[in-house]
C-alpha positions as CSV (number, residue, x, y, z in Angstrom):
1,M,-55.0,-24.8,24.8
2,L,-52.2,-24.5,22.3
3,Y,-50.6,-27.5,20.5
4,P,-47.8,-28.1,18.0
5,L,-48.5,-25.9,15.0
6,I,-47.7,-26.0,11.3
7,F,-48.4,-23.2,8.9
8,H,-49.1,-22.5,5.3
9,P,-46.0,-21.2,3.5
10,I,-46.0,-17.6,2.1
11,F,-44.2,-17.6,-1.3
12,K,-42.2,-14.7,-2.5
13,E,-41.3,-14.2,-6.1
14,R,-37.7,-13.0,-6.6
15,V,-35.6,-12.2,-9.7
16,W,-33.0,-14.6,-8.4
17,G,-35.4,-17.4,-7.5
18,G,-36.3,-20.7,-9.1
19,R,-38.5,-23.8,-8.8
20,R,-36.5,-26.1,-6.6
21,L,-38.7,-25.8,-3.6
22,K,-41.3,-27.8,-5.5
23,E,-38.7,-30.3,-6.7
24,L,-37.1,-30.9,-3.2
25,Y,-40.0,-30.3,-0.8
26,S,-43.1,-30.6,-3.0
27,K,-44.1,-27.0,-2.3
28,E,-47.2,-26.1,-4.3
29,L,-45.6,-23.1,-6.0
30,P,-47.6,-20.6,-8.2
31,E,-47.4,-21.6,-11.8
32,G,-44.7,-19.9,-13.8
33,A,-43.3,-17.9,-10.8
34,T,-39.6,-17.7,-9.9
35,I,-40.0,-18.3,-6.1
36,G,-36.9,-17.2,-4.2
37,E,-38.4,-17.4,-0.6
38,S,-40.9,-19.5,1.2
39,W,-41.7,-17.8,4.5
40,E,-42.5,-20.7,6.8
41,I,-43.1,-18.9,10.1
42,S,-43.7,-15.2,9.8
43,D,-45.3,-12.4,11.8
44,R,-44.6,-9.5,9.5
45,P,-47.0,-6.7,8.6
46,G,-49.2,-8.1,5.8
47,D,-47.4,-11.5,6.0
48,S,-48.7,-13.4,9.0
49,S,-48.4,-17.2,8.7
50,I,-51.8,-19.0,8.8
51,I,-52.2,-22.1,10.9
52,A,-52.7,-25.3,8.8
53,N,-53.6,-27.9,11.5
54,G,-55.9,-28.5,14.4
55,P,-58.8,-26.5,15.9
56,L,-57.0,-23.2,15.3
57,A,-56.6,-23.8,11.5
58,G,-57.3,-20.5,9.7
59,K,-56.1,-18.3,12.5
60,D,-52.7,-16.6,12.0
61,L,-49.6,-16.0,14.0
62,R,-50.5,-12.4,14.6
63,W,-53.8,-13.6,16.2
64,L,-51.8,-15.9,18.5
65,M,-49.4,-13.1,19.5
66,E,-52.2,-10.8,20.3
67,R,-54.3,-13.3,22.3
68,H,-51.9,-15.9,23.7
69,P,-48.4,-14.4,23.9
70,A,-47.4,-16.0,27.2
71,E,-48.6,-19.5,26.3
72,L,-46.9,-19.2,22.9
73,L,-43.6,-17.6,23.9
74,G,-43.0,-18.6,27.5
75,S,-39.8,-16.7,28.5
76,A,-38.8,-15.9,24.9
77,R,-38.7,-12.1,24.1
78,A,-41.1,-10.7,21.6
79,Q,-39.6,-8.2,19.1
80,N,-41.5,-4.9,19.0
81,G,-44.6,-6.9,20.0
82,R,-44.2,-9.4,17.3
83,F,-43.0,-13.0,17.1
84,P,-39.2,-12.8,17.5
85,L,-38.1,-15.0,14.6
86,L,-38.7,-15.2,10.8
87,I,-38.1,-18.7,9.4
88,K,-37.6,-19.1,5.6
89,L,-36.5,-21.5,2.9
90,L,-34.5,-19.8,0.0
91,D,-34.0,-21.1,-3.5
92,C,-31.1,-19.2,-5.0
93,R,-31.1,-20.0,-8.8
94,D,-29.0,-16.9,-9.3
95,T,-26.6,-14.9,-7.0
96,L,-28.3,-12.5,-4.6
97,S,-27.4,-8.8,-4.3
98,L,-24.3,-7.9,-2.3
99,Q,-26.0,-6.6,0.9
100,V,-25.9,-5.8,4.6
101,H,-28.5,-5.6,7.4
102,P,-28.1,-2.7,9.9
103,P,-26.7,-3.5,13.4
104,S,-28.9,-2.5,16.3
105,H,-27.0,0.7,17.2
106,K,-27.5,2.0,13.6
107,A,-30.9,0.5,12.6
108,G,-33.1,3.1,14.4
109,Q,-31.1,6.0,13.0
110,L,-31.5,4.6,9.4
111,G,-35.2,3.9,9.8
112,G,-34.7,0.1,9.6
113,E,-34.6,-3.0,11.8
114,P,-31.5,-5.0,12.9
115,K,-31.3,-8.5,11.4
116,T,-29.0,-11.2,12.6
117,E,-29.4,-14.5,10.8
118,M,-28.0,-17.9,10.0
119,W,-27.9,-20.1,6.9
120,F,-28.0,-23.8,6.8
121,I,-27.1,-25.1,3.3
122,A,-29.6,-27.9,2.5
123,D,-28.6,-28.4,-1.2
124,A,-25.8,-26.9,-3.4
125,I,-24.3,-27.4,-6.8
126,P,-20.6,-28.2,-7.1
127,G,-18.6,-24.9,-6.7
128,A,-21.5,-23.0,-5.0
129,E,-20.2,-20.2,-2.9
130,L,-21.1,-17.6,-0.3
131,F,-19.9,-13.9,-0.2
132,V,-19.4,-13.2,3.5
133,G,-17.4,-10.5,5.3
134,L,-14.5,-8.6,3.8
135,K,-11.2,-9.9,2.3
136,S,-8.3,-9.5,4.7
137,G,-6.9,-6.0,4.4
138,A,-9.9,-4.4,2.6
139,T,-10.4,-0.9,3.9
140,A,-13.5,1.3,4.1
141,A,-11.9,3.7,1.6
142,Q,-11.2,0.9,-0.9
143,F,-14.7,-0.4,-0.5
144,R,-16.3,3.0,-1.2
145,Q,-14.1,3.5,-4.2
146,K,-15.0,0.0,-5.7
147,V,-18.7,0.7,-5.0
148,H,-18.5,3.7,-7.4
149,E,-16.4,1.6,-9.9
150,G,-19.0,-1.2,-9.9
151,T,-16.3,-3.7,-8.7
152,V,-17.1,-3.9,-5.0
153,A,-17.4,-7.8,-5.2
154,D,-13.6,-7.7,-5.2
155,C,-13.7,-6.7,-1.6
156,F,-15.8,-9.7,-0.5
157,H,-14.5,-12.8,1.1
158,R,-15.8,-15.9,-0.8
159,I,-16.2,-19.4,0.5
160,Q,-17.2,-22.5,-1.4
161,V,-19.9,-24.5,0.3
162,K,-21.7,-27.8,0.1
163,A,-24.9,-29.3,1.6
164,G,-24.6,-29.5,5.4
165,D,-22.5,-26.3,5.8
166,A,-23.7,-23.4,7.9
167,M,-22.9,-19.7,8.4
168,F,-23.8,-17.3,11.1
169,L,-24.3,-13.7,10.0
170,P,-24.5,-11.0,12.7
171,S,-26.0,-7.7,11.7
172,G,-23.4,-5.6,10.0
173,R,-21.7,-8.4,8.1
174,V,-21.7,-7.9,4.3
175,H,-22.9,-11.0,2.5
176,A,-24.7,-12.6,-0.4
177,L,-25.8,-16.1,-1.3
178,G,-24.3,-17.5,-4.5
179,A,-26.2,-19.3,-7.3
180,G,-27.2,-22.9,-7.1
181,M,-28.2,-23.5,-3.5
182,V,-31.2,-24.0,-1.3
183,I,-31.0,-22.9,2.3
184,F,-32.8,-22.9,5.6
185,E,-32.7,-19.4,7.0
186,I,-33.3,-18.5,10.6
187,Q,-33.3,-14.8,11.4
188,Q,-34.5,-12.0,13.6
189,N,-38.0,-10.8,12.7
190,S,-36.8,-8.1,10.3
191,D,-37.1,-7.3,6.6
192,T,-34.5,-4.6,6.3
193,T,-31.9,-5.1,3.6
194,Y,-29.5,-2.6,2.2
195,R,-28.2,-3.5,-1.2
196,V,-24.6,-2.5,-2.1
197,F,-24.5,-3.9,-5.6
198,D,-27.0,-6.0,-7.7
199,W,-24.9,-7.2,-10.6
200,N,-26.4,-4.5,-12.9
201,R,-29.6,-6.6,-13.4
202,V,-33.2,-5.5,-13.5
203,G,-36.0,-6.6,-11.2
204,L,-39.2,-8.5,-12.0
205,D,-40.7,-5.2,-13.2
206,G,-37.9,-4.8,-15.8
207,K,-36.4,-1.8,-13.9
208,P,-33.0,-1.7,-12.1
209,R,-33.5,-2.6,-8.4
210,D,-32.9,0.1,-5.8
211,L,-29.4,0.3,-4.2
212,H,-28.9,1.7,-0.7
213,I,-25.3,2.9,-0.8
214,A,-25.3,5.5,2.0
215,E,-27.2,3.2,4.4
216,S,-25.0,0.3,3.6
217,L,-21.8,2.2,4.3
218,E,-23.2,3.3,7.6
219,S,-24.1,-0.3,8.5
220,I,-21.1,-2.4,7.4
221,D,-18.7,-3.7,10.0
222,F,-15.4,-2.8,8.3
223,E,-13.5,-4.9,10.9
224,D,-15.2,-8.1,9.9
225,F,-12.6,-10.0,7.9
226,E,-12.9,-13.5,6.4
227,P,-15.4,-15.2,8.8
228,G,-15.5,-19.0,8.7
229,L,-18.2,-21.5,8.5
230,V,-19.8,-23.0,11.6
231,S,-17.9,-26.0,12.8
232,P,-18.8,-29.2,10.9
233,D,-18.2,-31.4,13.9
234,W,-20.9,-33.8,15.1
235,M,-20.9,-34.9,18.7
236,S,-22.5,-37.9,20.3
237,F,-25.3,-36.5,22.4
238,A,-27.1,-38.5,25.1
239,I,-30.3,-36.6,25.7
240,P,-30.5,-35.7,29.4
241,K,-32.7,-37.9,31.6
242,K,-35.8,-36.4,33.0
243,N,-35.3,-33.3,35.2
244,S,-31.5,-33.5,34.9
245,G,-31.2,-29.9,33.8
246,D,-28.1,-30.8,31.8
247,G,-27.3,-29.4,28.4
248,N,-27.4,-25.9,26.9
249,A,-30.4,-23.7,26.5
250,S,-31.5,-25.4,23.3
251,T,-31.0,-29.0,24.3
252,S,-32.1,-28.9,27.9
253,C,-35.7,-29.0,27.0
254,W,-35.2,-32.5,25.5
255,E,-35.2,-35.6,27.7
256,G,-35.0,-39.3,27.4
257,S,-32.2,-41.9,27.0
258,T,-31.8,-42.0,23.2
259,S,-28.4,-41.2,21.8
260,L,-28.3,-38.9,18.8
261,E,-25.6,-36.9,17.1
262,I,-25.7,-33.1,17.4
263,R,-24.1,-30.0,15.9
264,H,-24.3,-26.7,17.7
265,L,-24.9,-24.3,14.9
266,V,-25.6,-21.0,16.8
267,Q,-25.6,-20.0,20.4
268,D,-26.5,-16.3,20.5
269,E,-28.6,-14.0,22.6
270,L,-31.2,-13.9,19.8
271,F,-31.5,-17.6,19.1
272,D,-29.9,-21.0,19.6
273,V,-29.9,-23.5,16.8
274,D,-28.9,-27.2,16.9
275,L,-28.8,-29.9,14.3
276,F,-29.8,-33.4,15.3
277,K,-29.1,-36.6,13.3
278,S,-30.5,-40.0,14.1
279,N,-28.7,-43.0,12.7
280,Q,-31.4,-45.3,13.9
281,A,-35.0,-44.9,14.9
282,A,-35.3,-42.6,18.0
283,T,-38.0,-41.2,20.2
284,C,-37.4,-38.1,22.4
285,H,-39.5,-36.2,24.8
286,L,-39.8,-32.4,24.9
287,R,-40.6,-31.4,28.5
288,G,-42.1,-28.1,27.6
289,G,-41.8,-24.7,29.2
290,S,-40.0,-23.1,26.3
291,L,-40.9,-22.4,22.7
292,Q,-39.2,-24.7,20.2
293,I,-39.2,-24.7,16.4
294,L,-38.4,-28.0,14.6
295,G,-37.5,-28.0,10.9
296,L,-37.1,-31.3,9.0
297,V,-34.1,-31.3,6.7
298,Q,-34.4,-34.9,5.6
299,G,-35.9,-38.2,6.7
300,G,-39.1,-38.5,8.7
301,C,-40.4,-37.0,11.9
302,H,-43.6,-37.7,13.9
303,I,-44.8,-35.4,16.7
304,R,-47.3,-36.7,19.2
305,S,-48.9,-34.5,21.9
306,T,-52.2,-34.1,23.7
307,G,-53.2,-31.8,20.9
308,G,-52.9,-34.6,18.3
309,D,-50.4,-36.2,16.1
310,L,-48.7,-34.8,13.0
311,D,-46.0,-35.8,10.6
312,L,-43.4,-33.4,9.2
313,S,-42.2,-33.6,5.6
314,P,-38.7,-32.4,4.6
315,G,-38.8,-28.6,4.2
316,Q,-41.6,-28.2,6.8
317,F,-41.4,-26.6,10.2
318,C,-43.4,-27.1,13.4
319,L,-43.8,-24.5,16.1
320,I,-44.2,-26.0,19.6
321,P,-45.5,-23.4,22.0
322,A,-44.0,-23.0,25.4
323,S,-47.2,-24.1,27.1
324,V,-47.2,-27.6,25.4
325,H,-46.1,-30.4,27.7
326,G,-45.8,-34.1,27.1
327,C,-44.7,-33.8,23.5
328,D,-42.9,-36.8,21.9
329,V,-40.8,-36.5,18.8
330,S,-40.0,-39.7,16.8
331,L,-37.3,-39.7,14.2
332,D,-36.8,-42.2,11.4
333,P,-33.3,-43.6,10.7
334,G,-31.3,-41.2,8.7
335,T,-33.3,-38.1,9.8
336,T,-31.7,-34.7,10.2
337,L,-33.7,-32.1,12.2
338,I,-32.9,-28.5,12.9
339,S,-34.1,-27.2,16.3
340,T,-34.4,-23.5,17.1
341,Q,-35.2,-21.6,20.3
342,P,-35.5,-17.8,20.4
343,G,-33.6,-15.9,23.1
344,D,-35.0,-15.3,26.6
């Protein structure tokens, strides 16, 4: 029988990474390494998350997908036989490369995988910014010319951001994270990135990093101008009472009478993401039947189920399999929790 699962993070050294995941979330980073990514829930070849709690500790997500896919996923779709999502924390000490992920109608032709994702900004220095989409009026011809001149950043739309902001990035949207921020990233299970420009820097090996100009130009949506951030509006949300069936796909699996505040961050065929905020202590019930991933942004969260109890720390994620029923989630006052469901 499955139960709420937490996993050991998989750390990725990046030339643009830093050490803030230790400072903010007490991650046990390798000494001296510039860690840009912490893969919190992953089912990638060679990078399968290892279970950290309960009787299945030491097994990995690949093992679960091979032996208990129905219990784990419920009605959620696998992606090429793998867990459908990849969940990360990113520490952007420096600006990332200007890049794009191929849309589904191009990915196969280019030998890659589509990758739609969303960013939730957990921490940001004053003036931090995103590069997202194209400036109004930028043309494909201008973009190509500026790629060759090394000034393609001039074509990118730039948005200043602060903690609490969020951005949705469908495949095909050119983008980059700027310096000085930590984000929660929820994405399709893919690791295909085509770099357009990398600021003329070298990688960890001292050599220039590869660019993928031809693939990028094939993948970019040249009609995607100046996209905006996700709405910052919070709504009062009374969790539907038992068996009411109210709410959207992401929130209808919650029940109880506790009032919270909620922001709908993403409602997409690939995943739904909501942000919950408790201004006072709150206990909610997950009725089960659908896979749910909870990530603690700040505050305290206690999860109780027949498989045992666990406490989440900020920067930690819990995967609640679809087969788990009778799961209670208690939130401390001032807690912010990000809730994700993969698409059916």
